[in-house]
C-alpha positions as CSV (number, residue, x, y, z in Angstrom):
1,M,0.8,128.3,-152.7
2,F,3.4,127.2,-150.3
3,A,1.1,125.4,-148.1
4,S,-0.2,123.3,-150.8
5,V,3.2,121.5,-151.0
6,G,1.5,119.1,-148.2
7,S,-1.1,118.2,-151.1
8,I,2.1,117.5,-153.7
9,L,3.0,115.2,-151.0
10,Y,-0.6,113.4,-151.1
11,G,-0.5,113.0,-155.0
12,Y,2.9,112.0,-155.1
13,D,2.6,109.0,-152.7
14,L,-0.7,108.1,-154.3
15,G,1.0,107.9,-157.8
16,V,4.7,106.5,-156.8
17,I,3.6,103.3,-155.1
18,A,2.3,101.4,-158.4
19,E,5.6,101.6,-160.0
20,A,7.6,100.8,-157.0
21,I,5.8,97.6,-156.2
22,H,5.7,96.3,-159.9
23,S,9.4,97.2,-160.5
24,D,11.6,94.2,-161.2
25,N,13.9,94.7,-158.6
26,F,11.1,95.1,-155.9
27,V,9.5,91.8,-157.2
28,M,12.8,89.6,-156.8
29,Q,13.7,91.3,-153.5
30,F,10.3,90.9,-151.9
31,N,8.1,88.3,-154.3
32,P,4.8,89.8,-152.8
33,T,1.6,88.3,-153.2
34,A,-1.2,90.1,-155.0
35,S,-2.9,90.5,-151.3
36,Q,0.5,91.9,-150.0
37,S,0.8,94.5,-152.8
38,G,-2.7,95.5,-152.3
39,A,-2.0,96.2,-148.4
40,V,1.0,98.3,-149.3
41,V,-1.1,100.4,-151.3
42,S,-4.2,100.9,-149.1
43,V,-2.6,101.1,-145.7
44,F,-1.6,104.6,-147.0
45,T,-5.0,105.8,-146.9
46,G,-6.0,104.0,-144.1
47,G,-3.5,106.1,-142.1
48,A,-4.6,109.1,-143.5
49,F,-8.1,108.6,-142.2
50,F,-6.6,108.7,-138.8
51,G,-4.5,111.7,-139.4
52,A,-7.5,113.8,-140.8
53,M,-9.6,112.8,-137.8
54,F,-6.5,113.8,-135.6
55,A,-5.7,117.3,-137.3
56,G,-8.9,118.7,-136.5
57,P,-8.2,119.0,-132.6
58,A,-4.4,119.5,-133.2
59,G,-5.1,122.2,-135.3
60,D,-7.4,124.0,-132.5
61,Y,-5.3,123.4,-129.8
62,L,-1.5,123.9,-131.2
63,G,-2.5,126.1,-134.2
64,R,-2.4,125.5,-138.0
65,K,1.4,126.3,-138.8
66,K,2.2,123.9,-135.9
67,T,0.1,121.1,-137.1
68,I,1.2,121.4,-140.6
69,M,4.7,121.1,-139.5
70,L,3.6,117.8,-137.3
71,G,2.0,116.4,-140.3
72,A,5.1,117.0,-142.5
73,L,7.2,115.7,-139.8
74,I,5.4,112.7,-139.4
75,F,5.6,112.2,-143.3
76,I,9.1,112.2,-143.2
77,V,9.2,109.3,-140.8
78,G,7.1,107.1,-142.9
79,G,8.9,108.4,-146.3
80,S,12.2,107.4,-144.6
81,L,10.8,104.2,-143.6
82,Q,9.5,103.3,-147.0
83,T,12.8,104.3,-148.8
84,A,15.0,102.1,-146.4
85,A,12.9,99.1,-146.3
86,Q,14.3,95.7,-145.8
87,S,10.9,93.7,-145.8
88,L,7.3,94.2,-146.6
89,D,6.8,95.1,-142.6
90,Y,9.1,98.1,-143.1
91,L,6.7,99.1,-146.2
92,Y,3.7,98.4,-144.4
93,A,4.6,100.8,-141.4
94,G,6.1,103.4,-143.8
95,R,3.1,103.8,-145.9
96,A,0.7,103.9,-142.8
97,I,3.0,106.8,-141.0
98,A,3.0,108.7,-144.3
99,G,-0.6,108.3,-144.6
100,L,-0.9,109.4,-141.1
101,G,1.1,112.6,-141.9
102,V,-0.8,113.0,-145.1
103,G,-4.1,113.1,-143.4
104,F,-3.1,115.9,-141.1
105,L,-1.9,117.8,-143.9
106,V,-4.7,117.5,-146.5
107,M,-7.2,118.3,-143.7
108,I,-5.3,121.3,-142.0
109,I,-3.9,122.9,-145.1
110,P,-7.2,124.0,-147.0
111,L,-8.5,125.6,-143.8
112,Y,-5.1,127.4,-143.1
113,Q,-5.5,128.6,-146.7
114,A,-9.0,129.9,-146.4
115,E,-8.4,131.4,-143.1
116,L,-5.6,133.5,-144.9
117,A,-7.0,134.1,-148.0
118,H,-9.3,137.5,-148.6
119,P,-12.7,136.3,-149.6
120,S,-12.8,137.4,-153.1
121,I,-9.6,135.1,-153.9
122,R,-10.4,132.4,-151.3
123,G,-12.1,129.9,-153.7
124,A,-8.9,129.9,-155.9
125,V,-6.5,129.7,-153.2
126,T,-8.4,126.6,-151.6
127,A,-8.7,124.8,-154.9
128,L,-5.0,124.7,-155.1
129,Q,-5.4,121.8,-152.7
130,Q,-6.8,119.7,-155.4
131,F,-4.6,121.0,-158.4
132,M,-1.6,120.3,-156.3
133,L,-2.5,116.8,-156.1
134,G,-2.4,116.2,-159.8
135,I,1.0,118.0,-159.7
136,G,2.4,115.4,-157.3
137,A,1.0,112.5,-159.3
138,L,2.1,113.9,-162.5
139,V,5.4,114.3,-160.9
140,A,5.7,110.7,-159.3
141,T,4.6,109.2,-163.0
142,W,7.9,110.6,-164.7
143,A,10.1,110.3,-161.7
144,S,9.0,106.6,-161.5
145,Y,9.0,106.2,-165.3
146,G,12.8,107.5,-165.1
147,C,13.7,105.4,-162.3
148,Y,12.3,102.2,-164.2
149,I,14.4,102.9,-167.4
150,N,17.5,104.0,-166.2
151,F,18.6,101.6,-163.6
152,P,18.8,97.6,-164.1
153,A,16.5,95.2,-162.5
154,T,19.4,94.4,-160.2
155,S,19.6,97.8,-158.6
156,D,17.1,98.7,-155.8
157,K,17.5,102.2,-156.8
158,Q,14.8,101.4,-159.4
159,W,12.3,101.7,-157.0
160,R,14.0,103.2,-153.7
161,I,14.9,106.7,-155.5
162,S,11.4,107.4,-156.5
163,L,10.4,106.5,-152.7
164,G,13.0,108.7,-151.2
165,V,12.3,111.7,-153.5
166,Q,8.9,112.4,-151.7
167,I,10.8,113.4,-148.4
168,V,12.6,116.3,-150.0
169,P,9.1,118.9,-150.3
170,A,8.2,117.2,-146.9
171,V,11.4,118.6,-145.2
172,I,11.0,122.0,-147.3
173,L,7.6,122.5,-146.0
174,A,8.3,121.4,-142.1
175,A,11.5,123.7,-142.0
176,L,9.9,126.7,-143.7
177,I,6.1,126.9,-142.6
178,M,7.0,128.4,-139.2
179,F,8.1,131.4,-141.0
180,F,4.4,132.0,-142.5
181,P,1.9,133.9,-140.2
182,E,-0.4,132.2,-137.9
183,S,-3.8,132.0,-139.2
184,P,-6.2,134.9,-137.6
185,R,-9.2,132.5,-137.9
186,S,-10.0,128.8,-136.6
187,V,-12.7,126.6,-137.3
188,T,-13.4,123.9,-135.2
189,I,-15.5,121.0,-136.6
190,A,-18.8,122.3,-134.8
191,H,-17.8,125.7,-136.2
192,V,-17.5,124.3,-139.9
193,I,-21.0,123.0,-139.5
194,Q,-22.6,125.9,-138.0
195,S,-20.5,128.8,-139.6
196,S,-19.0,127.8,-143.0
197,T,-19.2,130.9,-144.4
198,D,-17.5,132.8,-141.8
199,P,-15.1,130.8,-139.7
200,S,-14.0,131.9,-136.4
201,R,-10.2,132.9,-135.6
202,W,-7.6,130.9,-134.0
203,L,-5.7,134.2,-132.6
204,I,-8.5,136.1,-131.7
205,D,-10.5,132.9,-130.1
206,H,-7.7,132.3,-128.0
207,G,-7.8,135.7,-126.3
208,K,-4.8,137.2,-128.8
209,H,-6.9,139.9,-129.9
210,E,-4.1,142.4,-130.7
211,Q,-2.0,139.8,-132.5
212,G,-5.2,138.8,-134.5
213,L,-5.8,142.4,-135.5
214,R,-2.2,142.9,-136.5
215,T,-2.0,139.6,-138.5
216,L,-5.4,140.7,-140.6
217,A,-3.9,144.2,-141.5
218,K,-0.3,142.7,-142.4
219,L,-2.3,140.2,-144.8
220,H,-4.9,142.3,-146.3
221,A,-3.9,146.0,-145.8
222,H,-0.4,146.2,-145.8
223,G,0.0,146.5,-141.9
224,N,-2.8,149.3,-142.0
225,E,-4.6,148.4,-138.5
226,G,-7.2,151.3,-139.4
227,D,-8.2,150.1,-142.5
228,A,-11.8,150.1,-142.9
229,W,-12.3,146.5,-144.0
230,V,-9.9,145.0,-141.6
231,V,-11.9,146.7,-138.9
232,A,-15.0,145.4,-140.3
233,E,-13.8,142.0,-140.6
234,Y,-12.3,142.1,-136.9
235,D,-15.4,143.4,-135.6
236,Q,-17.3,140.4,-137.4
237,I,-14.8,137.9,-136.2
238,R,-15.4,138.7,-132.5
239,E,-19.2,138.8,-132.7
240,T,-19.2,135.3,-134.7
241,I,-17.0,133.7,-131.7
242,A,-19.3,135.1,-129.1
243,Y,-22.3,133.8,-131.2
244,E,-20.4,130.5,-131.6
245,H,-19.1,130.1,-128.2
246,E,-23.0,130.6,-127.1
247,N,-24.5,127.8,-129.6
248,E,-21.9,125.5,-130.7
249,A,-22.2,121.9,-130.6
250,K,-20.3,121.0,-127.0
251,S,-19.2,117.7,-128.0
252,Y,-19.0,115.2,-130.9
253,L,-22.2,113.6,-130.1
254,D,-24.1,117.1,-130.6
255,L,-23.6,116.8,-134.2
256,F,-25.7,113.6,-134.5
257,R,-28.1,114.6,-131.6
258,N,-28.8,118.2,-133.1
259,K,-31.1,117.8,-136.2
260,S,-29.7,121.0,-137.8
261,S,-26.2,119.9,-137.1
262,F,-26.8,116.6,-138.4
263,R,-28.0,117.9,-141.7
264,R,-25.0,120.3,-142.1
265,L,-22.9,116.9,-141.4
266,L,-24.6,114.5,-143.8
267,L,-24.8,117.3,-146.5
268,A,-21.1,118.0,-146.1
269,C,-20.0,114.0,-146.1
270,A,-22.4,113.3,-149.1
271,I,-20.6,115.7,-151.3
272,Q,-17.5,114.3,-150.5
273,A,-18.7,110.9,-151.2
274,S,-20.3,112.0,-154.5
275,V,-17.3,113.3,-155.7
276,Q,-15.3,110.1,-155.4
277,M,-18.2,108.1,-156.8
278,T,-17.8,109.9,-160.0
279,G,-14.9,107.9,-160.6
280,V,-12.1,110.0,-160.6
281,S,-10.2,107.9,-157.9
282,A,-10.1,104.8,-160.5
283,I,-8.5,107.1,-162.8
284,Q,-5.8,108.6,-160.7
């Protein structure tokens, strides 16, 4: 649940910008054209594209928690630039940087949740990502409305406060995520394609077998490392890692060269695109 704060940031920033760029004070101060207003909105998702791309390698190299913290810190920088914007260029930069941070978060957080959760609740836990996005958009709508009706057109608080609110949950996420356990599992892009139902594990995959076993026991058996399920899961992890190291794609190009890998990649991307084609983005 706590990790899903990253998705709240995504939903909030998506929802808050509409009020900000159309508030009376913003229009008087910056007088943006239609194209400039559109650019302020869209550079956010442009930044998210690159953030999601970088989050995979970062998650494998740094671990899940540090990657989440990195994404939150980047978002704080972007949110601060938006809140303190003195020109449209400030807003462009702030939106792009905030998007970069959100890209990290929305890619790595569901992965972190799936790797921590017991298989029996994994679906419900990872669904929190989308649920919290809606919560973030809901909060943004009411925060924006409150600022619009309670501050006069002569005050830049009409849009700065609503933009600044998004920094608060990002600070909380960055400050507290390191107190949570590191994922005992890890999924690289190649692993997702080849072994989506049984992801390899970050601690164990990086030679930290005892720590990985200890984390599994803490998460699922109150610290009992001799628990039958924990032992079976631990053994399965090690077997899966050994298999994947022998059969995984050795580069991103292999995902396109290998027919089996490309089929999985195409299916995953097609499902993602199909969800957006239902029109949900237009409603949001």
